[in-house]
Backbone bond lengths (Angstrom), bond angles and torsions (degrees), N, CA, C in turn:
res aa  C-N    CA-C-N  psi(-1)  N-CA   C-N-CA  omega(-1)  CA-C   N-CA-C  phi
1 M - - - 1.428 - - 1.531 108.47 -
2 L 1.281 117.96 123.87 1.459 122.91 -177.47 1.525 110.72 -80.95
3 G 1.332 115.36 156.94 1.458 120.69 176.92 1.514 112.34 114.02
4 Q 1.335 115.36 -171.44 1.457 120.88 -178.12 1.528 110.18 -81.60
5 H 1.342 115.17 137.77 1.458 121.81 -179.15 1.511 110.89 -133.06
6 K 1.330 116.13 145.51 1.454 122.36 171.53 1.524 106.97 -78.23
7 V 1.327 117.15 138.00 1.464 122.29 -178.05 1.521 109.07 -115.23
8 M 1.334 115.91 132.75 1.453 122.24 176.45 1.522 107.84 -122.56
9 I 1.330 117.38 125.41 1.461 122.40 -179.18 1.520 107.95 -109.06
10 R 1.319 116.28 123.74 1.470 121.43 -178.57 1.523 109.48 -118.71
11 T 1.339 116.04 150.47 1.458 120.60 -178.44 1.520 112.86 -128.05
12 E 1.320 118.57 12.42 1.453 120.35 179.65 1.532 110.36 -65.69
13 I 1.303 115.87 157.93 1.461 121.63 -178.59 1.530 108.39 -100.51
14 P 1.350 118.71 129.72 1.465 119.45 178.60 1.523 111.03 -63.90
15 G 1.333 116.53 142.44 1.457 121.04 175.66 1.522 110.30 -74.34
16 E 1.318 116.05 172.32 1.462 121.06 179.09 1.523 110.92 -80.82
17 D 1.313 116.91 150.85 1.476 123.17 174.67 1.527 112.40 50.48
18 A 1.320 117.48 50.65 1.466 124.30 176.42 1.528 113.65 64.52
19 E 1.333 117.50 21.30 1.463 121.09 174.98 1.536 108.69 -70.44
20 P 1.329 118.29 161.71 1.468 120.77 178.68 1.521 111.98 -62.31
21 L 1.326 115.50 165.15 1.461 120.97 176.93 1.523 109.63 -60.81
22 I 1.334 115.29 143.20 1.458 120.13 179.11 1.518 109.35 -125.05
23 G 1.290 116.85 164.92 1.455 121.08 175.80 1.508 111.83 97.06
24 K 1.300 114.49 165.51 1.451 122.56 -178.18 1.522 109.42 -91.75
25 A 1.314 116.43 140.95 1.460 120.06 176.21 1.524 108.63 -59.95
26 R 1.299 116.12 135.06 1.467 120.66 -177.08 1.517 113.00 -99.39
27 L 1.317 117.07 -5.39 1.462 121.25 178.99 1.524 109.47 -115.73
28 P 1.334 117.52 153.67 1.460 120.36 177.26 1.531 111.12 -61.16
29 P 1.352 117.52 151.81 1.466 121.62 -179.59 1.525 113.97 -55.04
30 R 1.322 118.86 -23.67 1.471 119.96 -179.08 1.530 112.45 -66.04
31 Y 1.339 116.69 -9.84 1.461 120.69 176.73 1.529 112.88 -103.48
32 H 1.336 118.39 -8.45 1.465 119.64 -179.94 1.525 110.73 -136.71
33 N 1.319 120.82 -86.95 1.473 121.97 -174.26 1.527 113.67 -58.13
34 R 1.319 117.41 -38.81 1.474 121.89 178.57 1.529 108.92 -118.84
35 S 1.298 115.61 50.16 1.460 121.46 -173.38 1.527 112.92 -55.40
36 E 1.333 114.20 134.71 1.460 122.74 174.27 1.531 110.07 -106.33
37 L 1.340 116.63 3.68 1.456 121.42 -174.50 1.522 111.41 -90.17
38 T 1.322 116.01 135.85 1.457 122.40 172.55 1.516 108.04 -142.01
39 D 1.309 116.23 159.21 1.461 120.98 172.67 1.514 108.72 -160.57
40 D 1.328 115.13 160.79 1.455 121.74 -178.70 1.519 110.58 -97.76
41 V 1.321 115.86 135.35 1.458 122.70 173.97 1.526 106.26 -103.81
42 V 1.338 114.84 123.46 1.460 120.64 -178.50 1.525 109.23 -112.58
43 K 1.312 116.76 165.28 1.459 121.81 178.70 1.522 109.02 -61.96
44 G 1.321 116.61 136.17 1.457 121.48 -179.77 1.514 110.69 101.81
45 K 1.326 115.85 -162.75 1.457 122.12 -177.50 1.530 109.98 -75.69
46 N 1.316 116.93 135.85 1.462 122.64 179.22 1.524 109.76 -124.91
47 T 1.320 116.68 132.81 1.455 123.01 170.23 1.514 106.03 -122.54
48 I 1.323 116.14 121.14 1.461 120.76 -176.75 1.518 108.26 -121.28
49 N 1.324 116.49 122.47 1.458 122.48 180.00 1.520 109.35 -117.89
50 F 1.314 116.07 143.40 1.455 121.95 177.08 1.512 109.63 -125.33
51 S 1.327 117.87 134.79 1.455 122.73 172.86 1.516 107.01 -92.26
52 L 1.325 116.82 109.05 1.466 121.69 -177.55 1.515 110.19 -98.07
53 T 1.341 115.72 140.60 1.458 120.96 176.60 1.524 108.28 -126.35
54 L 1.316 116.99 152.13 1.459 120.86 179.97 1.512 113.47 -88.54
55 S 1.321 117.73 -17.51 1.457 119.80 177.03 1.516 108.70 -121.63
56 K 1.331 115.29 155.82 1.462 119.18 -177.08 1.497 109.84 -123.29
């Protein structure tokens, strides 16, 4: 789908045998639950990079 999209980055570890995700989120909520990240998807190949920081 082309256009601007909200991006959520998660770092939880998948459980075994289709169990729910386990572990503590390793990134601040601004990168997942309260994501401030967005980027545009254009026609063709897209490479999207984010510079993440642990403090704000």
